[in-house]
LOKOLNU-448329 format. One line per field, with one value per residue (C-alpha): residue number from 0; residue in one letter; x negated, z negated, y. Coordinates in steps of 0.1 Angstrom, whole numbers, plus 5000, padded with zeros to 4 digits. Each point is the difference from the previous one (the first is absolute). Layout:
N
num = c(NUM/...) .
residuo = c(A/...) .
px = c(X/...) .
pz = c(Z/...) .
py = c(Y/...) .
//
This chain:
433
num = c(0/1/2/3/4/5/6/7/8/9/10/11/12/13/14/15/16/17/18/19/20/21/22/23/24/25/26/27/28/29/30/31/32/33/34/35/36/37/38/39/40/41/42/43/44/45/46/47/48/49/50/51/52/53/54/55/56/57/58/59/60/61/62/63/64/65/66/67/68/69/70/71/72/73/74/75/76/77/78/79/80/81/82/83/84/85/86/87/88/89/90/91/92/93/94/95/96/97/98/99/100/101/102/103/104/105/106/107/108/109/110/111/112/113/114/115/116/117/118/119/120/121/122/123/124/125/126/127/128/129/130/131/132/133/134/135/136/137/138/139/140/141/142/143/144/145/146/147/148/149/150/151/152/153/154/155/156/157/158/159/160/161/162/163/164/165/166/167/168/169/170/171/172/173/174/175/176/177/178/179/180/181/182/183/184/185/186/187/188/189/190/191/192/193/194/195/196/197/198/199/200/201/202/203/204/205/206/207/208/209/210/211/212/213/214/215/216/217/218/219/220/221/222/223/224/225/226/227/228/229/230/231/232/233/234/235/236/237/238/239/240/241/242/243/244/245/246/247/248/249/250/251/252/253/254/255/256/257/258/259/260/261/262/263/264/265/266/267/268/269/270/271/272/273/274/275/276/277/278/279/280/281/282/283/284/285/286/287/288/289/290/291/292/293/294/295/296/297/298/299/300/301/302/303/304/305/306/307/308/309/310/311/312/313/314/315/316/317/318/319/320/321/322/323/324/325/326/327/328/329/330/331/332/333/334/335/336/337/338/339/340/341/342/343/344/345/346/347/348/349/350/351/352/353/354/355/356/357/358/359/360/361/362/363/364/365/366/367/368/369/370/371/372/373/374/375/376/377/378/379/380/381/382/383/384/385/386/387/388/389/390/391/392/393/394/395/396/397/398/399/400/401/402/403/404/405/406/407/408/409/410/411/412/413/414/415/416/417/418/419/420/421/422/423/424/425/426/427/428/429/430/431/432) .
residuo = c(M/T/I/T/G/P/V/E/A/R/A/I/Q/R/V/R/R/R/L/I/P/F/L/A/L/L/Y/F/V/A/Y/L/D/R/F/N/I/G/F/A/A/L/Q/M/N/E/A/L/G/F/S/G/G/V/Y/G/F/G/A/G/I/F/F/I/A/Y/F/L/F/E/V/P/S/N/L/V/L/S/R/V/G/A/R/V/W/L/G/R/I/A/I/I/W/G/A/V/S/M/A/M/M/F/I/S/G/P/R/S/F/Y/V/M/R/F/L/L/G/A/A/E/A/G/F/F/P/G/V/I/Y/Y/F/T/F/W/F/P/A/H/E/R/A/R/A/V/A/Q/F/S/M/A/S/M/A/A/G/I/I/G/G/P/V/S/G/A/L/L/S/L/D/G/R/G/G/L/Q/G/W/Q/W/L/F/I/V/E/G/L/P/A/V/A/L/G/L/V/A/L/R/Y/L/T/D/R/P/E/D/A/R/W/L/P/D/E/E/K/A/W/L/I/E/T/L/R/R/E/R/A/Q/S/P/H/A/H/A/S/A/L/R/T/G/L/L/D/P/A/V/W/R/F/A/A/A/L/F/F/I/V/T/T/G/Y/G/F/S/F/F/L/P/Q/I/V/R/R/L/S/G/G/S/D/L/S/V/G/L/L/T/A/I/P/F/A/A/A/A/V/A/M/V/M/V/A/A/R/S/D/R/G/G/E/R/R/R/Y/V/V/A/S/A/S/V/A/A/L/A/L/F/A/S/T/F/A/T/S/A/G/L/S/L/L/L/L/S/I/A/A/M/G/I/Y/S/Y/T/P/V/F/W/S/M/P/T/A/F/L/R/G/D/A/A/A/A/G/I/A/F/I/N/A/T/G/N/L/G/G/F/L/G/P/Y/L/M/G/W/L/Q/D/L/S/G/D/F/L/N/G/L/R/V/M/A/L/A/A/V/V/S/A/M/L/I/V/T/S/R/T/T/L/V/A/A/P/A/R/V/M/G) .
px = c(7132/5035/5003/5029/5013/4997/4987/5030/5024/4983/4999/5037/5010/4979/5014/5035/4996/4984/5024/5034/5011/4992/5015/5031/5004/5000/5025/5022/5001/5006/5028/5015/4999/5015/5028/5009/5024/5023/5003/5001/5030/5020/5002/4988/5026/5028/4982/4992/5030/4981/5021/4986/4990/4981/4982/4992/4986/4979/4987/4990/4986/4969/4991/5002/4972/4982/5002/4987/4970/4989/4979/4980/4996/4984/4977/4988/4995/4978/4978/4998/5004/5027/4987/5006/5031/5020/4992/5012/5032/5009/4994/5022/5029/5001/5003/5028/5018/5000/5014/5030/5015/5008/5025/5032/5019/4998/4975/4975/5005/4991/4970/4985/5005/4983/4971/4997/4998/4973/4980/5001/4995/4969/4997/5013/4984/4969/4997/5007/4973/4977/5004/4985/4967/5001/5020/4993/5030/5007/5004/5019/5036/4994/4984/5029/5024/4983/4999/5036/5011/4998/5032/5017/4986/5014/5034/4997/4986/5012/5036/5002/4977/5020/5032/4985/4988/5035/5012/4979/5028/5004/4966/4981/5027/4993/5022/4989/4992/4977/4981/4997/4981/4977/4989/4996/4981/4973/4980/4993/4981/4979/4992/4991/4973/4987/4999/4976/4974/5010/5005/4971/5003/4981/4981/4967/5007/5011/4975/5023/4995/4969/4976/5006/5038/4998/4979/5025/5029/4984/4989/5034/5019/4975/5003/5038/4999/4977/5024/5031/5019/4995/4964/4989/5031/5006/5010/5030/5021/4996/5018/5028/5006/4996/5034/4995/4997/5033/5017/4987/5012/5035/5002/4989/5026/5029/4989/4992/5035/5013/4977/5005/5037/5002/4977/5011/5036/4993/5006/5033/5010/4991/5020/5031/4996/4993/5016/4972/4980/4970/4977/5018/4999/4963/4996/5021/4983/4967/5013/4997/4966/4987/5012/4984/4966/4998/5011/4976/4969/5010/5008/4968/4979/5015/4996/4963/4994/5012/4992/5036/5016/5029/5020/4999/5009/5030/5011/4999/5020/5026/5004/5006/5026/5019/5001/5010/5028/5012/5000/5028/5023/4990/5029/4983/4974/4977/5000/4995/4969/4986/5004/4985/4971/4995/5002/4973/4978/5002/4996/4969/4983/5000/4976/4967/4999/5011/4971/4975/5010/4990/4970/4987/4994/4996/4966/4984/5020/5025/5007/5003/5024/5018/5007/5012/5021/5017/5006/5012/5023/5012/5008/5024/5023/4997/5020/5025/5008/5010/5018/5021/5008/5012/5019/5018/5007/5018/5020/5011/4996/4978/4966/5011/4997/4967/4986/5012/4982/4968/5003/5002/4969/4981/5011/4987/4966/4998/5008/4972/4974/5012/5000/4966/4973/4971/4979/5008/4982/4971/4971/5011/4993/4976/5015/4978/4992) .
pz = c(0493/5014/5037/5012/5032/5033/4984/4977/5029/5021/4970/4993/5036/5005/4969/5011/5035/4987/4972/5005/5034/4991/4965/5014/5025/4971/4981/5031/5002/4962/5001/5030/4982/4969/5017/5029/4975/5006/5037/4994/4978/5030/5011/4970/4975/5021/5011/4965/4982/4979/4982/4995/4964/5012/5027/4976/4973/5025/5017/4966/4983/5022/4975/4969/5014/5010/4964/4986/5023/5009/4970/5000/5038/4997/4972/5022/5029/4978/4994/5033/5023/5024/5031/4986/4979/5025/5027/4978/4991/5037/5010/4973/5003/5038/4995/4974/5023/5028/4976/4994/5031/4978/4977/4998/4971/4970/4980/5028/5008/4965/4998/5033/4993/4966/5016/5026/4972/4982/5032/5008/4964/4998/5036/4997/4966/5011/5030/4977/4977/5029/5012/4967/5012/5033/4998/4977/4980/5022/5030/4984/5005/5037/5003/4982/5022/5032/4986/4989/5034/5009/4980/5021/5032/4987/4998/5034/5020/4978/5004/5037/5000/4973/5019/5031/4982/4986/5036/5004/4981/5012/5018/4992/4977/4975/4989/5007/4963/5000/5031/4981/4971/5022/5024/4974/4975/5024/5003/4963/5001/5030/4984/4967/5018/5017/4966/4986/5025/5006/4966/4979/4962/4991/5017/4988/5023/5030/5028/5023/4979/5008/4970/4993/5002/4978/4975/4999/4995/4973/4981/5003/4987/4972/4989/5000/4979/4975/4998/4995/4967/4997/5012/4966/4993/5031/4982/5010/4971/5012/5032/4982/4969/5011/4996/5033/5017/4986/5011/5035/5000/4989/5026/5027/4988/5006/5034/5011/4988/5024/5029/5001/4993/5030/5024/4994/5007/5027/5030/4984/4994/5036/5013/4981/5012/5036/5006/5024/5011/4982/5024/4997/4962/5002/5022/4978/4968/5016/4998/4962/4999/5029/4981/4968/5017/5011/4966/4981/5018/4998/4963/4992/5020/4983/4966/5007/5014/4968/4975/4986/4993/4976/5020/5032/4982/4983/5032/5019/4974/4999/5037/5000/4973/5016/5035/4987/4979/5029/5024/4980/5010/5036/5024/5031/5009/5014/4969/4978/5021/4997/4963/4996/5021/4977/4970/5016/5004/4963/4988/5021/4996/4962/5000/5015/4978/4970/5003/5000/4964/4981/5022/4989/4964/5000/5007/4998/4984/4989/5036/5011/4971/4999/5037/5001/4969/5014/5033/4985/4975/5024/5026/4976/5014/5032/4982/4984/5030/5024/4972/4991/5037/5005/4968/5006/5036/4988/4975/5023/5035/5012/4993/4987/4962/5006/5018/4972/4974/5022/5000/4962/4997/5021/4977/4969/5018/5007/4963/4988/5021/4993/4963/4999/4980/5019/5021/5035/5021/5019/5016/5032/5032/5027/5034/5023/5036) .
py = c(5156/5000/5004/5021/5016/4981/4969/4999/5004/4973/4975/5004/4998/4969/4983/5009/4987/4968/4990/5017/4986/4964/5002/5018/4972/4975/5021/5002/4963/4997/5025/4982/4966/5016/5018/4978/4983/5031/4992/4963/5006/5012/4963/4980/5012/4988/4968/4989/5016/5025/5027/5035/4990/4969/5020/5028/4977/4980/5032/5014/4969/5006/5028/4978/4980/5032/5012/4967/4996/5036/5009/4967/5004/5034/4989/4972/5024/5022/4969/4983/5030/5012/4982/4965/5008/5021/4974/4972/5019/5005/4964/4986/5025/4994/4963/5004/5025/4975/4973/5022/4984/4970/5018/4980/5015/5024/4979/4996/5037/5011/4976/5012/5037/4995/4982/5028/5025/4979/4997/5037/5012/5021/5012/5035/5008/4983/5024/5030/4988/4993/5036/5013/4984/5019/5032/5030/5011/5030/4977/4972/5011/5005/4966/4983/5019/4988/4965/5002/5011/4963/4995/5026/4984/4967/5016/5018/4970/4972/5009/4996/4970/4983/5007/4985/4969/4995/4998/4967/4983/4964/4999/4968/4988/5029/5029/5036/5007/4969/5013/5034/4984/4979/5027/5028/4978/4988/5033/5001/4967/5012/5034/4984/4980/5032/5018/4974/5013/5036/5016/5014/5000/5032/5028/4985/4970/5020/4994/5020/5032/5021/5005/5037/4995/4970/5019/5029/4977/4979/5031/5018/4970/4994/5036/4998/4968/5018/5030/4979/5003/4962/4999/4986/4980/4979/4969/4979/5013/5036/4991/4982/5020/5036/5018/5017/4967/4989/5032/4996/4964/5011/5027/4976/4974/5024/5013/4964/4990/5027/4991/4963/5002/5023/4982/4964/5009/5026/4976/4989/5036/5010/4969/5012/5036/4991/4966/4994/4969/4986/5019/5033/4997/4995/5031/5022/4989/5012/5037/5005/4984/5022/5031/4987/4994/5036/5014/4977/5013/5036/4999/4981/5025/5030/4984/4992/5035/5017/4973/5001/4966/5003/5025/4980/4967/5016/5017/4968/4981/5028/5001/4963/5002/5028/4985/4965/5015/5022/4971/4983/5029/5002/5000/4986/4974/5026/5021/4969/4990/5035/5001/4965/5012/5030/4976/4978/5031/5007/4964/4993/5034/4993/4971/5013/5031/4980/4976/5028/5007/4968/4994/5035/4990/4962/4984/4966/4972/5026/5009/4963/4992/5034/5002/4964/5005/5032/4983/4967/5016/5026/4973/4983/5027/4980/4973/5024/5021/4972/4981/5030/5008/4964/4998/5033/4990/4969/5021/5028/4985/5029/5016/5034/4994/4982/5030/5023/4979/5001/5038/5000/4978/5026/5028/4981/4995/5037/5008/4977/5018/5035/4995/4983/5018/4983/5024/4989/5027/4986/5019/5017/4981/5012/5001/4979/5010) .
//
């Protein structure tokens, strides 16, 4: 018999308190290590003679490795469990991130960014897959939003911290950008070691979950799996060959093109707008991420409350596109920063609601493969976006055409979702006390 009411509320709250803060902290560090290249570029590009094209290619090649290793990584996670695999991922990416201090030219830059992508591959889709073992469908968008807020925190906190670390330039015989990689890579190694003891693979193994709450959660998730359209076809090929999976992957590809083109160049855009110091640039870049954090949670909560997904995803992409395009015609630095902040709100509100769609109909090996395939293919946009921004910067000498192309990519993403025939409406979420 399924237990509902207070037991349900306590179970969800307990799982949320146990898993989300720690996983969000890991994601905060992952995002910091992935994006600190944007702040390092304020010194590194000049020190090593990197053009916009070289920087954009190196920033983006991370995602080529991400694409190649992500599906295999998630399949291994489904076999060995999240505790061991997520811990292993964090330890290795932290070590590689610290080794970025040894970059000496374009070739070593490309190699180290590729290795960082290979090391981190599987973390985000692994966590999304892991959530399917712990959160019912009507709670998943909110869980992903709370987890994903770590990326906003990395932008809010990481900007000023990175700016401050750059000011260590010359200390100990190292340049500021080298200190940046050393200091921000170390926490991943420490947290990876903690994950090996802290995480629990499945509710059945959770000693910290009371028996009646555990029974309710196990039964609820079992019933959802049985009712899934792919309940009797959870083979690997389902996750890779379903047309809906490919459409989701394409939609994610275009919004990721927008997001990473925007975020990897945001410190340089803000530097050009403000003409400020490394620290002031770090402080100003925190503003769009702070706005995005608030918007992300609000949009995900409203989507969960009504069970509507498509409308919120399309609206988020549309807001991003309009704001990015409008920012290229802004007549003041203040107006430009405002529009870039609105664009960030749209870009980052898209993701949590988006991920509640494929996880609603994929189960078992199909979920492990399908989620990883969508994320890996979609994140190829993380190569295209920075590459286009850098290439267009070299051609025109500014970022305006690049931002217009990023706006167009967001429009394409919205069109792919709005024209989808897949049923995307999930069961309405219950509001917990």
